[in-house]
C-alpha positions as CSV (number, residue, x, y, z in Angstrom):
1,M,32.2,-10.3,15.3
2,T,28.8,-9.0,14.1
3,K,26.8,-6.7,16.3
4,D,23.4,-8.2,17.5
5,T,20.6,-5.9,16.6
6,P,17.2,-6.3,18.2
7,V,14.5,-7.5,15.8
8,I,11.7,-4.9,15.7
9,E,8.4,-6.4,14.8
10,H,5.9,-4.4,12.8
11,R,3.0,-6.8,12.9
12,G,0.4,-4.2,11.9
13,E,2.3,-3.3,8.7
14,R,2.8,-6.9,7.9
15,I,-0.9,-7.7,8.3
16,L,-1.8,-4.6,6.2
17,A,0.7,-5.7,3.5
18,F,-0.8,-9.2,3.3
19,M,-4.3,-7.9,3.2
20,T,-3.4,-5.5,0.3
21,A,-1.7,-8.3,-1.6
22,S,-4.6,-10.7,-1.1
23,A,-7.2,-8.2,-2.2
24,V,-5.2,-7.3,-5.4
25,I,-4.3,-10.9,-6.2
26,L,-7.9,-12.1,-5.7
27,S,-9.2,-9.4,-8.0
28,I,-6.6,-10.2,-10.7
29,L,-7.5,-13.9,-10.5
30,C,-11.2,-13.0,-11.0
31,I,-10.4,-10.9,-14.0
32,L,-8.3,-13.8,-15.4
33,A,-11.2,-16.2,-14.7
34,V,-13.6,-14.1,-16.7
35,I,-11.1,-13.9,-19.6
36,V,-10.5,-17.7,-19.6
37,A,-14.2,-18.5,-19.3
38,T,-15.0,-16.2,-22.3
39,L,-12.2,-17.9,-24.3
40,L,-13.6,-21.3,-23.4
41,G,-17.1,-20.4,-24.6
42,V,-19.0,-19.6,-21.5
43,R,-21.9,-17.4,-22.5
44,N,-24.3,-17.6,-19.5
45,F,-22.7,-15.3,-16.9
46,N,-25.9,-14.9,-15.0
47,S,-25.6,-18.2,-13.1
48,P,-24.1,-18.3,-9.6
49,P,-20.4,-17.8,-9.3
50,W,-20.2,-15.3,-12.1
51,P,-22.0,-12.3,-10.7
52,T,-19.6,-12.4,-7.7
53,V,-16.6,-13.0,-10.0
54,F,-17.6,-9.9,-12.0
55,F,-18.3,-7.8,-9.0
56,L,-15.2,-8.6,-6.9
57,P,-12.6,-6.7,-8.9
58,A,-14.7,-3.6,-8.8
59,I,-14.5,-3.6,-5.1
60,G,-11.1,-5.4,-4.5
61,L,-8.9,-3.2,-6.6
62,P,-10.0,0.2,-5.1
63,I,-9.7,-1.3,-1.6
64,G,-6.3,-2.7,-2.4
65,L,-5.2,0.8,-3.7
66,I,-6.5,2.5,-0.5
67,M,-4.7,-0.1,1.7
68,M,-1.5,0.4,-0.3
69,I,-1.6,4.2,0.3
70,I,-2.3,3.6,4.0
71,L,0.6,1.2,4.2
72,L,2.9,3.7,2.6
73,I,1.8,6.4,5.1
74,V,2.2,4.2,8.1
75,S,5.6,2.9,7.0
76,A,6.8,6.5,6.3
77,R,5.7,7.7,9.7
78,R,7.4,4.8,11.4
79,R,10.6,5.3,9.6
80,G,10.5,9.0,10.4
81,R,10.1,8.3,14.1
82,E,12.9,5.7,14.0
83,A,15.2,8.2,12.3
84,K,14.2,10.9,14.8
85,D,14.9,8.6,17.7
86,A,18.3,7.5,16.2
87,R,19.4,11.2,16.2
88,K,18.8,11.7,19.9
C-alpha cells in the first residue's frame, strides 16, 4: 500500500511562476503581432494600439527575467530548508 504524503502548497511560488510566464508570453505575443502586422503591410505604427505593443516587450521581458531569477532563489531556499528539516 502506498504511503500517504501530505501535500505541501507553495502558493507564493505558483503565483510568481504564473506572473513570470504571463509577462514573457505577453511580450512574445506583442513581438509576433508587430512582425505579422509588418508582413501584412501596416505602415502607420503611430496610431493607438501600436505604441503600447512596441513598448510592452521592452518592459515585460526584463521584468520576466527578474521574476524568473527571484523564483529560482525562492525555490532553492525552500528546497534547502526542506532538506535541512528532513535530516533532523
